[in-house]
C-alpha positions as CSV (number, residue, x, y, z in Angstrom):
1,X,0.0,0.0,0.0
2,X,1.4,3.4,-1.1
3,X,1.4,6.1,1.6
4,X,0.1,9.3,0.0
5,X,0.7,11.7,2.9
6,X,2.6,12.4,6.1
7,X,0.7,12.5,9.4
8,X,1.2,14.5,12.6
9,X,-0.8,16.0,15.4
10,X,-1.7,19.6,16.5
11,X,-0.5,21.0,19.9
12,X,-2.5,21.6,23.0
13,X,-4.6,24.7,23.0
14,X,-8.2,25.1,24.1
15,X,-11.0,27.6,24.1
16,X,-9.6,29.2,27.3
17,X,-6.4,30.2,25.3
18,X,-8.4,32.4,22.9
19,X,-7.6,36.1,23.0
20,X,-8.8,39.1,21.0
21,X,-5.6,39.6,18.9
22,X,-2.6,37.4,18.1
23,X,-1.8,34.5,15.9
24,X,-4.8,32.8,14.2
25,X,-5.6,29.3,15.5
26,X,-7.8,26.4,14.3
27,X,-9.4,24.6,17.1
28,X,-11.1,21.3,16.4
29,X,-14.4,22.4,17.8
30,X,-14.5,25.2,15.2
31,X,-14.4,22.6,12.4
32,X,-18.0,21.9,13.2
33,X,-19.2,25.5,13.3
34,X,-17.0,27.9,11.5
35,X,-15.4,26.1,8.5
36,X,-16.4,24.2,5.5
37,X,-14.2,22.1,3.3
38,X,-11.7,24.9,2.7
39,X,-10.3,27.1,5.4
40,X,-9.2,30.3,3.7
41,X,-9.4,32.8,6.6
42,X,-9.5,32.8,10.4
43,X,-11.1,35.9,11.6
44,X,-12.1,35.4,15.2
45,X,-9.9,32.9,16.9
46,X,-6.4,34.0,18.1
47,X,-3.8,32.9,20.7
48,X,-0.5,33.9,22.1
49,X,2.0,31.4,20.6
50,X,3.7,29.0,23.0
51,X,6.8,26.9,22.6
52,X,5.9,23.6,20.8
53,X,3.1,25.1,18.7
54,X,2.3,23.5,15.4
55,X,1.7,25.8,12.5
56,X,-0.3,25.1,9.3
57,X,1.3,24.9,5.9
58,X,-0.8,25.6,2.9
59,X,-2.5,22.4,1.8
60,X,-2.6,20.7,5.1
61,X,-5.8,18.6,5.7
62,X,-7.0,18.5,9.3
63,X,-9.3,15.9,10.9
64,X,-10.7,16.1,14.5
65,X,-9.0,13.5,16.8
66,X,-12.0,13.4,19.2
67,X,-15.7,14.3,19.4
68,X,-19.1,13.3,20.6
69,X,-19.9,10.9,17.7
70,X,-18.0,8.9,15.1
71,X,-20.0,10.8,12.4
72,X,-18.8,14.1,13.9
73,X,-15.1,13.4,13.7
74,X,-15.1,11.6,10.4
75,X,-14.8,14.9,8.6
76,X,-11.9,17.0,7.2
77,X,-11.0,20.5,6.2
78,X,-8.3,21.7,3.8
79,X,-6.2,24.5,5.4
80,X,-5.5,27.0,2.5
81,X,-3.3,29.3,4.6
82,X,0.2,28.9,6.2
83,X,1.2,30.1,9.7
84,X,-2.0,29.4,11.6
85,X,-1.6,27.5,14.9
86,X,-3.2,24.0,14.7
87,X,-4.6,23.3,18.1
88,X,-4.6,20.0,20.0
89,X,-7.0,17.3,19.1
90,X,-6.4,17.7,15.4
91,X,-4.9,15.1,13.2
92,X,-2.8,16.7,10.5
93,X,-2.4,15.2,7.0
94,X,0.2,16.6,4.6
95,X,-0.7,15.1,1.2
96,X,2.0,14.6,-1.4
97,X,0.8,17.5,-3.5
98,X,2.1,16.1,-6.8
99,X,-0.4,13.2,-6.3
100,X,-3.3,14.3,-4.1
101,X,-5.3,17.5,-4.2
102,X,-5.8,18.6,-0.6
103,X,-9.4,19.8,-1.2
104,X,-10.2,16.5,-2.9
105,X,-8.7,14.6,0.0
106,X,-10.8,16.6,2.6
107,X,-13.9,15.9,0.5
108,X,-13.2,12.2,0.3
109,X,-12.7,12.0,4.1
110,X,-15.9,13.9,4.8
111,X,-18.1,12.0,2.3
112,X,-18.5,8.7,0.6
113,X,-16.7,5.4,1.3
114,X,-13.7,6.9,3.2
115,X,-16.1,8.6,5.6
116,X,-17.9,5.3,6.2
117,X,-14.5,3.6,6.8
118,X,-13.4,6.2,9.3
119,X,-16.7,6.0,11.2
120,X,-16.1,2.3,11.6
121,X,-12.6,2.9,12.9
122,X,-13.5,5.6,15.5
123,X,-13.2,4.3,19.1
124,X,-14.9,5.2,22.3
125,X,-18.3,5.6,23.8
126,X,-18.9,9.0,25.5
127,X,-15.9,10.6,23.7
128,X,-15.0,9.1,20.4
129,X,-11.4,9.1,19.1
130,X,-9.8,8.9,15.7
131,X,-6.0,8.5,15.5
132,X,-3.6,9.1,12.7
133,X,-3.0,5.3,12.6
134,X,-6.7,5.0,11.7
135,X,-6.4,7.6,8.9
136,X,-3.3,5.8,7.5
137,X,-5.4,2.6,7.0
138,X,-8.1,4.3,4.8
139,X,-7.9,3.3,1.2
140,X,-8.3,6.2,-1.2
141,X,-9.4,5.7,-4.7
142,X,-8.6,8.8,-6.8
143,X,-8.6,10.0,-10.4
144,X,-5.8,12.0,-12.0
145,X,-4.6,15.1,-10.1
146,X,-6.2,17.3,-12.7
147,X,-9.6,15.6,-12.3
148,X,-9.2,15.8,-8.5
149,X,-8.8,19.5,-8.7
150,X,-11.8,19.9,-11.0
151,X,-14.0,17.9,-8.6
152,X,-12.8,20.0,-5.6
153,X,-13.6,23.2,-7.5
154,X,-17.1,22.0,-8.3
155,X,-17.7,21.2,-4.6
156,X,-16.3,24.5,-3.5
157,X,-18.5,26.4,-6.0
158,X,-21.5,24.4,-4.8
159,X,-20.7,25.1,-1.2
160,X,-20.5,28.8,-2.0
161,X,-23.8,28.8,-3.8
162,X,-25.5,27.0,-1.0
163,X,-24.0,29.3,1.6
164,X,-25.3,32.3,-0.4
165,X,-28.8,30.8,-0.6
166,X,-30.0,29.9,2.9
167,X,-33.4,28.8,1.5
168,X,-32.0,25.5,0.3
169,X,-33.1,22.8,2.7
170,X,-30.2,20.9,4.5
171,X,-31.6,17.6,3.3
172,X,-31.2,18.6,-0.3
173,X,-27.6,19.7,0.4
174,X,-26.9,16.3,2.0
175,X,-28.4,14.4,-0.9
176,X,-26.4,16.4,-3.5
177,X,-23.1,15.9,-1.6
178,X,-23.7,12.2,-1.1
179,X,-24.5,11.8,-4.8
180,X,-21.3,13.7,-5.8
181,X,-19.2,11.9,-3.2
182,X,-20.4,8.4,-4.3
183,X,-19.9,9.3,-8.0
184,X,-16.2,10.0,-7.3
185,X,-15.5,6.3,-7.2
186,X,-16.9,5.5,-10.6
187,X,-14.2,4.6,-13.1
């Protein structure tokens, strides 16, 4: 099995470390509320940098390491900016960018077969955990890099259209995303 990425972990920050100004930070809890597939800006979450901090590099993919349900943590975001602090409880994936498009990878983890596989691997009852060792075991089927990028752009444009039109029911959004995610695996 060919490893398509390097894996690491964020460093321990929590909500109590948030200040009004400082270095932008991504906390795992904000993945559920503030961000979609692509994180392009961080406007409201800052910290004072401590020794041992882990900083984002453009094209990192982050996955929560813990949460309330397996479905909650089997999701990913593509970090499109460098220099943001990556808080604790985040698994960090650094795809080999000549092979895997980061937005495409985040989409695959959050939807379709890879999502189902991660949900099965999540461990725990009241708090569910997902480790980098679990992420490394996921099999990723992928088209050419060019096609990955095209698929990712379609999803991004769709997300932007949906965000701009709050009248679209969430169920329709879920159906469209599931359809698109499952069609990614057709050869």
